Each structure stands twice: as structure tokens, then as C-alpha cells.
C-alpha positions as CSV (number, residue, x, y, z in Angstrom):
1,M,-21.2,-4.6,1.6
2,L,-20.5,-1.3,0.4
3,S,-22.8,1.6,-0.9
4,S,-20.8,2.3,-4.3
5,P,-18.7,0.8,-6.4
6,I,-14.6,1.2,-5.7
7,D,-12.7,2.8,-8.6
8,N,-9.7,3.7,-6.1
9,I,-8.0,3.6,-3.0
10,L,-6.1,6.3,-1.3
11,V,-3.8,5.2,1.5
12,E,-2.4,8.4,4.0
13,K,0.4,6.9,5.6
14,A,0.9,9.7,8.0
15,K,-2.4,9.6,9.1
16,R,-2.5,5.6,8.8
17,Q,-5.2,6.0,6.7
18,M,-7.2,3.7,3.9
19,H,-9.8,5.3,1.8
20,L,-12.0,3.5,-0.6
21,R,-12.8,5.9,-3.2
22,N,-15.8,6.1,-5.6
23,G,-14.4,9.5,-7.9
24,E,-12.9,11.9,-5.2
25,T,-15.9,10.3,-2.6
26,I,-14.8,8.4,0.1
27,V,-16.9,5.7,0.3
28,K,-14.9,3.8,3.7
29,T,-12.2,4.3,5.7
30,Y,-10.2,1.6,7.6
31,R,-7.2,2.4,10.3
32,I,-3.7,0.7,8.8
33,S,-0.2,-0.7,10.0
34,L,2.9,-0.1,7.6
35,G,6.3,-1.5,7.2
36,K,9.1,-1.7,9.8
37,N,10.6,0.9,8.1
38,P,7.7,2.9,6.3
39,V,8.6,7.4,6.8
40,G,9.9,8.2,3.2
41,A,9.6,6.1,0.0
42,K,10.3,2.8,-1.1
43,V,13.0,2.5,-3.2
44,K,15.1,-0.8,-3.0
45,S,15.1,-4.2,-1.6
46,G,15.0,-5.1,1.8
47,D,14.4,-1.1,2.7
48,N,11.1,-1.9,4.8
49,K,9.6,1.4,3.4
50,T,6.1,1.6,2.0
51,P,5.5,2.8,-2.1
52,E,4.4,6.2,-2.5
53,G,2.8,6.9,-5.9
54,E,0.3,5.7,-8.4
55,Y,0.1,2.1,-8.9
56,K,-2.7,-0.1,-10.4
57,I,-3.8,-3.3,-8.4
58,L,-2.9,-6.3,-10.5
59,L,-4.0,-9.2,-8.6
60,H,-6.1,-10.3,-5.2
61,N,-4.7,-13.5,-3.7
62,P,-7.9,-15.5,-2.1
63,K,-5.6,-18.0,-0.5
64,S,-3.5,-15.2,1.1
65,K,-3.0,-16.1,5.4
66,F,-3.3,-12.3,5.8
67,H,-7.3,-10.3,5.0
68,L,-7.9,-9.4,1.1
69,S,-4.7,-9.8,0.1
70,L,-3.5,-7.1,-3.0
71,R,-0.3,-7.2,-5.0
72,I,0.0,-3.5,-6.1
73,S,2.0,-2.7,-9.7
74,Y,5.3,-1.4,-8.0
75,P,7.7,-0.6,-8.9
76,N,6.7,1.7,-11.6
77,E,8.7,2.4,-15.4
78,A,10.1,5.1,-13.5
79,Q,11.3,3.0,-10.5
80,I,12.7,0.5,-12.7
81,Q,14.9,3.0,-14.5
82,A,16.4,4.2,-11.6
83,A,16.7,1.5,-10.2
84,Q,19.3,-0.4,-13.3
85,K,20.7,3.5,-13.3
86,G,21.7,3.1,-9.4
87,N,22.6,-0.8,-9.9
88,Y,20.3,-1.7,-7.0
89,N,17.4,-4.0,-6.8
90,P,14.2,-2.5,-6.3
91,G,12.1,-4.9,-5.1
92,G,8.2,-6.1,-5.3
93,D,5.9,-8.0,-4.6
94,I,4.3,-5.6,-2.4
95,M,0.7,-6.1,-1.1
96,I,-1.9,-4.1,0.5
97,H,-3.3,-6.7,2.9
98,G,-5.3,-7.2,6.5
99,T,-3.7,-8.4,9.4
100,P,-2.8,-12.0,9.5
101,N,-6.2,-13.7,9.6
102,R,-4.8,-15.5,13.1
103,Y,-4.1,-12.4,14.9
104,P,-6.3,-9.2,16.2
105,A,-5.4,-5.7,14.4
106,F,-4.3,-3.7,17.5
107,L,-1.3,-6.1,17.4
108,F,-0.2,-4.3,13.8
109,S,-0.5,-0.8,14.9
110,R,2.4,1.8,15.9
111,P,3.0,5.2,15.4
112,L,4.2,7.0,12.9
113,K,6.0,10.4,12.8
114,S,6.3,11.4,8.8
115,R,5.9,14.0,6.6
116,P,2.2,13.4,4.5
117,A,2.8,10.8,1.7
118,R,0.1,9.4,0.3
119,I,-0.1,5.9,-1.6
120,T,-2.8,6.4,-4.9
121,I,-4.1,2.8,-6.0
122,G,-6.5,2.9,-9.0
123,K,-8.1,0.0,-10.7
124,N,-6.6,0.8,-14.4
């Protein structure tokens, strides 16, 4: 149980950390894994990158095969417009989730060589 309400989540890709926060105060930090090709921002469907930017949590999937599955609001309006202009699919259905319920978390940890990048996800 957390000691404070959570109003935003900050993911630091290069550090492989996800911080649950109340305002700017970190309440809890978790080690994370990212997609197959996490360096750089997600641009289009199939690039296997992790989005960077500010997103909202749209949905919690209580029936997921992954621990605590949360859908984020990727792509945002600017990303949709860029995709339309560039004639490509920006992708979607991006989830923050734990490891598959039947596997240990250490199987999903890989080193990341990247510039510092953040995903800030607010509940509003």
C-alpha cells in the first residue's frame, strides 16, 4: 500500500526507472524494462520504440496477462498530425505494465545506452 495518493508517473528511460509521484514528490520507484528498440522516441507502428512526452492514463485492464496494465494516450494530437502529413501509421495501444504474470521480472531486464529521455504520464 502506498503512503500518498499518486497523481503522475515519470518514466526515465535511460535509468530504466518508473517513479510514482504526488506532484514532484516521488512516492515509489520501480525498475523497468522497455520495448525491443527503446532508444529514441516512438514515431510509427512497428518501430518497437517507447513513446516520449506527456500522456494520460486512459484505461486499466484488470484482465491483462501482465501485472497492472495501463493504457496511455499515445499518440497525441501532434503525433497524429505528423503521421498524417508523413503518410504513416503512428501506432497505438501502448501500455505500461509489469512482467507477464507467469515469468520472473529479471528475464526482462536489458541494458540501455541512450540519451536521457522521459515519459511523463498524468492522470488528468
